[in-house]
C-alpha positions as CSV (number, residue, x, y, z in Angstrom):
1,M,-10.0,14.0,5.4
2,T,-12.9,12.6,3.6
3,E,-15.8,10.7,5.2
4,H,-14.2,7.5,3.9
5,A,-10.9,8.0,5.7
6,D,-11.8,5.5,8.4
7,I,-12.5,2.6,5.9
8,Q,-9.8,0.0,6.1
9,A,-8.0,-1.2,3.1
10,P,-9.7,-4.1,1.4
11,G,-6.5,-6.1,1.4
12,L,-4.9,-8.0,4.1
13,Q,-4.4,-6.5,7.5
14,L,-0.7,-7.4,8.1
15,G,0.1,-4.8,10.7
16,E,2.5,-2.8,8.7
17,A,3.1,0.9,9.1
18,P,1.6,3.5,6.7
19,P,3.8,4.7,3.8
20,R,6.2,7.5,4.6
21,I,5.3,9.4,1.5
22,P,1.5,9.6,1.5
23,V,-0.3,8.2,-1.5
24,T,-2.3,11.4,-1.6
25,L,0.5,12.7,-3.8
26,E,-0.3,10.2,-6.6
27,G,-4.0,10.6,-5.9
28,A,-3.8,14.4,-6.3
29,L,-1.8,14.1,-9.5
30,A,-4.2,11.5,-10.9
31,A,-7.1,13.7,-10.0
32,A,-5.4,16.7,-11.8
33,A,-4.9,14.5,-14.8
34,M,-8.5,13.4,-14.8
35,A,-9.6,17.1,-14.5
36,V,-7.5,18.1,-17.5
37,L,-8.9,15.1,-19.4
38,A,-12.4,16.2,-18.5
39,V,-11.8,19.8,-19.6
40,I,-10.2,18.7,-22.9
41,T,-13.1,16.3,-23.6
42,M,-15.7,18.9,-22.7
43,A,-14.1,21.5,-24.9
44,N,-14.1,19.0,-27.8
45,V,-17.8,18.2,-27.3
46,L,-18.8,21.8,-27.0
47,T,-16.8,22.9,-30.0
48,R,-18.2,20.1,-32.0
49,Y,-21.8,20.8,-30.9
50,F,-21.8,24.6,-31.4
51,T,-19.4,25.0,-34.4
52,D,-19.4,21.7,-36.3
53,V,-15.6,21.7,-35.9
54,S,-13.8,18.8,-34.3
55,L,-10.8,19.3,-32.0
56,A,-9.5,15.9,-33.2
57,F,-5.9,16.8,-32.2
58,T,-7.0,16.6,-28.5
59,E,-7.4,12.8,-28.8
60,E,-3.6,12.3,-28.8
61,Y,-3.2,14.4,-25.7
62,S,-6.2,12.6,-24.1
63,V,-4.7,9.2,-24.6
64,A,-1.3,10.3,-23.2
65,I,-3.0,11.8,-20.1
66,M,-5.1,8.7,-19.6
67,V,-2.0,6.5,-19.6
68,V,-0.3,8.8,-17.0
69,M,-3.5,8.8,-14.9
70,T,-3.6,5.0,-15.0
71,F,0.0,4.7,-13.9
72,L,-0.5,7.2,-11.1
73,G,-3.6,5.4,-9.9
74,S,-1.7,2.1,-9.9
75,A,1.1,3.6,-7.8
76,A,-1.5,5.0,-5.3
77,A,-3.2,1.6,-5.2
78,F,0.0,-0.3,-4.5
79,G,1.1,2.2,-2.0
80,A,-2.1,2.2,0.0
81,D,-2.6,-1.6,-0.2
82,R,-5.7,-1.3,-2.4
83,H,-4.6,-3.2,-5.5
84,I,-6.9,-5.8,-6.9
85,R,-6.6,-9.2,-5.2
86,V,-8.6,-12.2,-4.1
87,T,-8.2,-12.6,-0.3
88,Y,-10.4,-15.7,0.2
89,F,-7.4,-18.1,0.7
90,T,-4.9,-15.7,2.2
91,E,-7.4,-14.7,4.9
92,K,-7.4,-18.3,6.0
93,L,-3.6,-18.4,6.4
94,S,-1.6,-17.5,9.5
95,L,-0.3,-14.0,9.7
96,R,3.2,-15.1,8.9
97,A,2.1,-17.1,5.9
98,A,-0.1,-14.2,4.7
99,R,2.8,-11.9,4.9
100,G,4.9,-14.3,2.9
101,V,2.2,-14.5,0.2
102,E,2.0,-10.7,0.2
103,V,5.8,-10.4,-0.3
104,L,5.5,-12.9,-3.2
105,V,2.7,-10.8,-4.8
106,L,4.8,-7.7,-4.5
107,L,7.8,-9.5,-6.1
108,C,5.5,-10.4,-9.0
109,G,4.5,-6.8,-9.3
110,L,8.2,-5.8,-9.4
111,A,8.8,-8.6,-12.0
112,V,6.3,-6.7,-14.2
113,F,7.2,-3.1,-13.6
114,V,11.0,-3.3,-13.5
115,P,11.3,-4.7,-17.0
116,L,8.6,-2.2,-18.1
117,A,10.7,0.7,-16.8
118,W,13.9,-0.8,-18.2
119,Y,12.6,-1.5,-21.7
120,G,10.4,1.6,-21.7
121,A,13.5,3.7,-21.1
122,F,15.2,2.1,-24.1
123,Y,12.1,2.5,-26.2
124,T,11.9,6.2,-25.2
125,W,15.6,6.7,-26.0
126,D,15.1,5.1,-29.5
127,E,12.2,7.3,-30.2
128,Y,14.3,10.3,-29.2
129,R,17.3,9.2,-31.1
130,F,15.4,8.4,-34.3
131,E,13.2,11.5,-34.0
132,V,10.0,9.6,-34.2
133,L,7.0,11.9,-34.5
134,S,3.4,11.2,-33.3
135,P,1.1,10.4,-36.2
136,G,-1.6,13.0,-35.4
137,L,0.2,16.1,-34.4
138,G,3.8,15.5,-35.3
139,V,5.0,16.0,-31.8
140,P,8.1,14.1,-30.7
141,Q,6.8,10.7,-29.6
142,W,9.2,10.4,-26.7
143,L,7.3,13.1,-24.9
144,Y,4.4,10.6,-24.6
145,T,6.4,7.4,-24.1
146,G,8.8,9.0,-21.6
147,W,6.1,8.8,-18.9
148,M,6.0,5.0,-19.1
149,P,9.5,4.3,-17.6
150,L,9.1,7.2,-15.1
151,M,5.7,6.1,-13.8
152,S,6.9,2.5,-13.8
153,L,9.7,3.5,-11.5
154,V,7.2,5.3,-9.2
155,I,5.2,2.1,-9.0
156,C,8.4,0.1,-8.3
157,A,9.2,2.5,-5.5
158,R,5.7,2.0,-4.0
159,L,6.0,-1.8,-4.4
160,L,9.4,-1.8,-2.6
161,G,8.2,0.5,0.1
162,R,5.2,-1.8,0.8
163,M,7.4,-4.8,0.7
164,V,9.7,-3.3,3.3
165,R,6.8,-2.4,5.5
166,V,5.3,-5.9,5.3
167,I,8.6,-7.6,6.1
168,R,9.2,-5.3,9.1
169,A,5.7,-5.8,10.5
């Protein structure tokens, strides 16, 4: 536990149960991705400073890791009810109406991430099928884009789980 574990989520207090799968899983994976990103960047900076050689190839990996980190952070935020929102109006609603608005917001999130997973899977398949290579390193591009549909499905699972908890509350 951290010293901030007792801080309530900034979102609505709708009385729902906590997630069954703790969001610390996504948080830990995002932290690991951030650590790898920091090590790669630091190695690049030190190599450039001491040897006048650039590790330019690391940029491609850094971008891919940053995208995965963003998706993991989004999944953790949705799962823990810490996603960005403006609660000025919803706090003035009755609890039932606030829950209805929250379900609508979660449906809007699904309306974004379900197509992203669906079309991302087709995009990844096309890159695999046509053997598209990354411009910098010549690595198969589907290794990078394959994370998009996978992480979108993780976010969809968090959105659905939160929706079920809000409806049951």
